[in-house]
C-alpha positions as CSV (number, residue, x, y, z in Angstrom):
1,M,-198.2,59.2,-175.8
2,N,-195.8,62.2,-176.1
3,R,-197.4,63.9,-173.1
4,A,-197.2,60.7,-171.1
5,R,-193.5,60.3,-171.9
6,V,-192.8,63.9,-170.8
7,K,-194.5,63.4,-167.5
8,V,-192.6,60.2,-166.8
9,N,-189.2,61.7,-167.5
10,E,-189.8,64.8,-165.4
11,S,-188.4,64.7,-161.9
12,P,-190.6,65.0,-158.8
13,V,-191.1,68.4,-157.4
14,F,-189.4,67.7,-154.0
15,F,-186.0,66.9,-155.6
16,N,-185.7,70.4,-157.0
17,R,-186.0,72.1,-153.6
18,G,-183.0,73.7,-151.7
19,P,-180.2,76.0,-152.7
20,S,-178.4,75.5,-155.9
21,A,-174.9,74.0,-156.3
22,A,-173.2,77.3,-156.7
23,A,-174.8,78.6,-153.6
24,R,-173.7,75.6,-151.6
25,L,-170.2,76.0,-152.9
26,V,-170.0,79.6,-151.8
27,F,-171.5,78.8,-148.5
28,Y,-169.1,76.0,-147.7
29,S,-166.2,78.0,-148.9
30,L,-167.1,80.8,-146.6
31,L,-167.6,78.4,-143.7
32,S,-164.2,76.8,-144.4
33,L,-162.6,80.2,-144.5
34,A,-164.2,81.2,-141.3
35,A,-163.1,78.0,-139.6
36,M,-159.6,78.4,-140.8
37,I,-159.4,82.0,-139.5
38,S,-160.9,81.2,-136.2
39,D,-158.6,78.2,-135.7
40,Y,-155.6,80.3,-136.6
41,R,-156.6,83.1,-134.3
42,F,-158.2,81.2,-131.4
43,G,-157.2,77.5,-131.9
44,Y,-160.8,76.2,-131.6
45,L,-160.2,73.1,-133.8
46,S,-157.0,71.8,-132.2
47,N,-158.9,69.4,-130.0
48,V,-160.9,68.3,-132.9
49,R,-157.8,67.6,-135.0
50,Q,-156.3,65.6,-132.1
51,A,-159.5,63.5,-131.8
52,V,-159.7,62.9,-135.5
53,S,-155.9,61.9,-135.6
54,T,-156.4,59.5,-132.7
55,V,-159.4,57.9,-134.4
56,L,-157.7,57.7,-137.8
57,Y,-154.2,56.5,-136.5
58,P,-155.1,52.8,-136.7
59,V,-156.4,53.3,-140.2
60,Q,-153.2,55.1,-141.2
61,R,-151.0,52.3,-139.8
62,A,-153.1,49.7,-141.6
63,V,-152.7,51.6,-144.8
64,I,-148.9,52.2,-144.6
65,S,-148.1,48.8,-143.1
66,P,-147.6,47.1,-146.5
67,V,-145.4,49.9,-147.6
68,M,-143.3,49.8,-144.5
69,A,-143.0,46.0,-144.7
70,Y,-141.9,46.2,-148.3
71,E,-139.3,48.9,-147.4
72,G,-138.1,46.9,-144.4
73,M,-137.6,43.7,-146.6
74,A,-135.8,45.7,-149.2
75,I,-133.5,47.3,-146.6
76,Y,-132.9,43.9,-145.1
77,F,-131.8,42.2,-148.3
78,V,-129.8,45.2,-149.3
79,S,-128.0,45.3,-145.9
80,Q,-127.5,41.5,-146.1
81,D,-125.9,41.9,-149.5
82,Q,-123.7,44.8,-148.3
83,L,-122.6,42.8,-145.3
84,I,-121.6,39.9,-147.4
85,K,-119.6,42.2,-149.7
86,E,-118.0,44.0,-146.8
87,N,-117.1,40.7,-145.1
88,A,-115.5,39.4,-148.3
89,E,-113.5,42.7,-148.6
90,L,-112.4,42.5,-145.0
91,K,-111.2,38.9,-145.5
92,N,-109.2,40.0,-148.5
93,R,-107.7,42.9,-146.6
94,L,-106.9,40.6,-143.7
95,I,-105.1,38.2,-146.1
96,E,-103.2,41.0,-147.7
97,Q,-102.2,42.6,-144.4
98,S,-101.2,39.2,-143.1
99,A,-98.9,38.7,-146.1
100,E,-97.6,42.2,-145.7
101,A,-96.9,41.6,-142.0
102,Q,-95.1,38.3,-142.7
103,R,-93.1,40.1,-145.4
104,A,-92.3,42.9,-143.0
105,K,-91.1,40.4,-140.4
106,A,-88.9,38.6,-142.9
107,I,-87.4,42.0,-144.1
108,D,-86.8,43.0,-140.5
109,A,-85.1,39.7,-139.7
110,E,-83.0,40.0,-142.8
111,Y,-82.1,43.6,-142.0
112,G,-80.9,42.5,-138.6
113,H,-78.9,39.8,-140.0
114,L,-77.3,42.1,-142.6
115,R,-76.6,44.6,-139.8
116,D,-74.7,41.9,-137.8
117,L,-72.8,41.0,-141.0
118,A,-71.8,44.7,-141.5
119,N,-70.6,44.9,-138.0
120,A,-68.6,41.7,-138.1
121,P,-65.5,43.0,-139.8
122,D,-65.1,45.8,-137.3
123,R,-65.7,43.4,-134.4
124,L,-63.2,40.9,-135.7
125,N,-60.7,43.5,-137.1
126,T,-61.0,41.9,-140.6
127,K,-62.2,42.6,-144.1
128,G,-65.1,40.8,-145.7
129,V,-67.4,40.5,-148.7
130,V,-71.1,40.0,-148.3
131,A,-72.4,37.2,-150.5
132,E,-75.8,35.8,-151.3
133,V,-76.6,32.1,-151.4
134,I,-77.7,31.2,-154.9
135,H,-77.7,27.4,-154.8
136,I,-78.0,24.7,-152.2
137,G,-76.6,21.2,-152.9
138,R,-79.1,18.4,-153.2
139,N,-76.8,15.7,-152.1
140,P,-77.6,15.1,-148.4
141,F,-74.1,13.7,-147.8
142,N,-72.3,16.8,-149.2
143,R,-73.2,19.9,-147.2
144,K,-72.2,22.6,-149.8
145,I,-73.7,25.8,-151.1
146,A,-72.9,28.3,-153.9
147,I,-72.6,32.1,-153.4
148,N,-72.6,34.9,-155.9
149,R,-69.1,36.2,-155.2
150,G,-66.0,34.8,-156.8
151,S,-62.4,35.6,-157.7
152,N,-63.4,39.0,-159.1
153,N,-64.5,39.9,-155.6
154,E,-61.2,38.8,-153.9
155,V,-62.7,35.5,-152.9
156,R,-60.3,32.5,-153.0
157,T,-60.2,29.0,-151.8
158,G,-59.6,28.4,-148.1
159,L,-61.2,31.6,-146.9
160,P,-63.6,31.3,-143.9
161,V,-67.3,32.1,-144.3
162,I,-69.3,33.4,-141.4
163,D,-72.7,34.9,-140.5
164,G,-73.6,37.3,-137.8
165,T,-73.3,34.7,-135.0
166,G,-70.4,32.4,-136.0
167,V,-68.6,30.2,-138.5
168,V,-70.7,28.8,-141.4
169,G,-68.0,27.0,-143.5
170,Q,-65.0,27.5,-145.8
171,V,-64.6,28.3,-149.5
172,T,-63.5,25.2,-151.3
173,A,-63.9,26.2,-155.0
174,V,-63.9,29.5,-156.8
175,T,-64.9,30.8,-160.2
176,P,-64.7,34.4,-161.4
177,F,-68.4,35.1,-160.5
178,S,-69.3,32.5,-157.9
179,A,-67.8,30.2,-155.3
180,E,-68.5,26.9,-153.5
181,V,-68.7,26.9,-149.7
182,T,-68.4,23.7,-147.8
183,L,-70.5,24.0,-144.7
184,L,-69.3,23.4,-141.2
185,T,-71.5,20.3,-140.8
186,D,-69.9,18.5,-143.9
187,K,-68.3,15.2,-142.9
188,D,-65.0,16.3,-144.5
189,Q,-64.8,19.7,-142.8
190,A,-62.6,20.1,-139.7
191,V,-62.1,23.2,-137.6
192,P,-59.5,23.7,-134.8
193,V,-61.4,25.0,-131.8
194,M,-60.8,25.9,-128.2
195,V,-63.1,25.6,-125.1
196,V,-63.8,29.1,-123.8
197,R,-64.2,27.9,-120.2
198,N,-60.7,26.3,-119.8
199,G,-58.8,26.8,-123.1
200,L,-58.9,23.1,-124.0
201,R,-57.9,22.7,-127.7
202,A,-59.6,20.2,-130.0
203,V,-60.8,19.7,-133.6
204,V,-64.5,19.5,-134.5
205,F,-65.7,17.5,-137.5
206,G,-69.0,17.7,-139.4
207,A,-71.3,14.8,-138.8
208,G,-72.7,15.0,-142.4
209,Q,-76.4,14.5,-141.7
210,G,-78.3,15.9,-138.8
211,G,-76.6,19.3,-138.8
212,T,-74.3,18.3,-135.8
213,L,-70.6,18.3,-135.1
214,T,-68.4,15.8,-133.3
215,I,-65.1,15.9,-131.5
216,P,-63.3,12.6,-132.1
217,F,-60.3,11.2,-130.3
218,L,-60.8,13.2,-127.2
219,P,-59.6,11.4,-124.0
220,T,-62.2,10.4,-121.6
221,N,-60.6,12.4,-118.8
222,A,-60.8,15.6,-120.9
223,D,-62.4,18.6,-119.1
224,I,-65.3,19.3,-121.4
225,Q,-68.9,19.6,-120.3
226,K,-72.4,20.2,-121.7
227,D,-73.1,23.8,-122.7
228,D,-69.4,24.6,-123.2
229,L,-68.8,27.2,-126.0
230,L,-66.3,26.3,-128.7
231,V,-64.5,29.1,-130.6
232,T,-61.8,28.9,-133.3
233,S,-58.3,28.6,-131.9
234,G,-56.6,30.1,-135.0
235,I,-53.9,27.4,-135.0
236,D,-54.6,26.3,-138.6
237,G,-54.1,29.9,-140.0
238,T,-57.4,29.7,-141.8
239,Y,-59.9,30.8,-139.3
240,P,-59.2,33.9,-137.2
241,P,-59.1,33.1,-133.5
242,G,-62.2,33.8,-131.4
243,L,-64.9,33.0,-133.9
244,T,-67.9,31.2,-132.4
245,V,-68.2,27.7,-133.8
246,A,-70.5,25.5,-131.7
247,K,-72.0,24.7,-128.4
248,V,-71.6,21.3,-126.7
249,V,-75.0,19.5,-126.3
250,E,-73.9,16.0,-125.2
251,V,-70.8,14.5,-123.6
252,D,-70.4,10.8,-122.9
253,H,-67.4,9.7,-120.8
254,G,-68.3,6.1,-120.7
255,A,-65.9,3.8,-118.8
256,T,-66.0,1.3,-121.7
257,L,-65.2,3.9,-124.3
258,A,-61.6,4.5,-125.5
259,F,-62.5,8.2,-126.3
260,S,-65.2,10.6,-125.2
261,R,-68.2,11.0,-127.4
262,V,-68.9,14.8,-127.7
263,T,-71.7,16.2,-129.8
264,A,-72.1,19.9,-130.6
265,I,-74.4,22.0,-132.7
266,P,-73.3,25.1,-134.7
267,T,-74.0,28.5,-133.3
268,A,-74.3,30.0,-136.7
269,G,-77.3,29.6,-139.0
270,V,-75.7,27.0,-141.3
271,D,-79.0,26.3,-143.1
272,N,-80.9,29.4,-142.3
273,F,-79.7,32.7,-143.8
274,R,-79.6,34.0,-147.4
275,Y,-76.7,36.4,-146.9
276,L,-73.2,35.4,-145.6
277,M,-69.8,37.1,-145.3
278,V,-66.5,35.8,-146.7
279,L,-63.5,37.0,-144.7
280,T,-61.1,38.1,-147.4
281,S,-58.3,39.2,-145.1
282,H,-57.4,39.3,-141.4
283,P,-54.3,40.4,-139.5
284,K,-51.8,37.7,-138.8
285,E,-50.9,39.1,-135.4
286,N,-54.1,37.7,-134.0
287,Y,-52.9,34.1,-134.7
288,P,-50.8,32.2,-132.2
289,K,-47.0,32.6,-132.6
290,T,-45.4,29.7,-134.5
291,E,-41.9,31.1,-134.9
292,L,-39.1,29.8,-132.7
293,P,-37.5,32.2,-130.2
294,E,-34.5,34.1,-131.4
295,E,-32.2,32.3,-128.9
296,S,-33.2,28.9,-130.3
297,T,-32.7,30.2,-133.8
298,K,-29.2,31.4,-133.0
299,T,-28.2,28.2,-131.3
300,N,-29.4,26.1,-134.3
301,K,-27.4,28.3,-136.7
302,E,-24.2,28.0,-134.6
303,N,-24.6,24.2,-134.4
304,T,-25.1,24.0,-138.1
305,S,-22.0,26.1,-138.8
306,A,-19.9,23.9,-136.4
307,R,-21.0,20.8,-138.2
308,R,-20.2,22.2,-141.6
309,A,-16.7,23.2,-140.3
310,R,-16.2,19.7,-139.1
311,G,-17.3,18.4,-142.5
312,G,-20.5,16.9,-141.2
313,R,-24.0,17.3,-142.5
314,P,-26.5,19.3,-140.7
315,R,-29.4,17.3,-139.3
């Protein structure tokens, strides 16, 4: 039994033929080394490599296709997420820049207005105080505002208030640190004006609502036309002569009317600007002369003296 088992476990004779594993290793190593040297020196295997690469290229593509697909999907989703973030950032920047642009426009407009106010005293040969509007009246029938300059800044009642383009109103109440300004369009406000085109004198009144002005009691044959420019005449002694007041927008000389209906709009930004100027002083030589001539004064004095000599009362 033992002998039979040994014979069964023994390998057949033909499987033990051939070189040993060590001999095969040495042989193939030398063969590889020779092939490498010959390929390096003479390039015998370049065509073989190209043929093998051509044959194996589909296999390579098939093997790396899942990896490339995965990487492409990852890049797509990452790029999509980056694009969404960048889009949101660009929108935020656009909103910020839009706000900055609007703020810059407002500052530029305000700077231009302040520059006009600063040049107004030199242009009008007057002195003035720049004031900021701090309150606007809520009563639609009383067109009044409050400014942050008062008696401590040489502001007093009756002084005219202007902006860079014309008359805004008049100071009607004063405290040490603030003042009330009645706007030109108030129904109780009146300004003596003159038509620049022909020198026609009139008085404009505020219409109250609508931001317009009217010229009441003007004869129907008065020479006033649409687009005529109205400036202060200086007769009242409050407004310096030559300040721009309004522009005529409508004239009605109806035959059935006792007086002409004249509507004008202020040239100044009555309801627009935040900074105004109060004219604190202006030379009186710019106003029209109201004194009587010297000859008339002497004649009146002589007549008065003669009446007193006769015992009569001067008229």
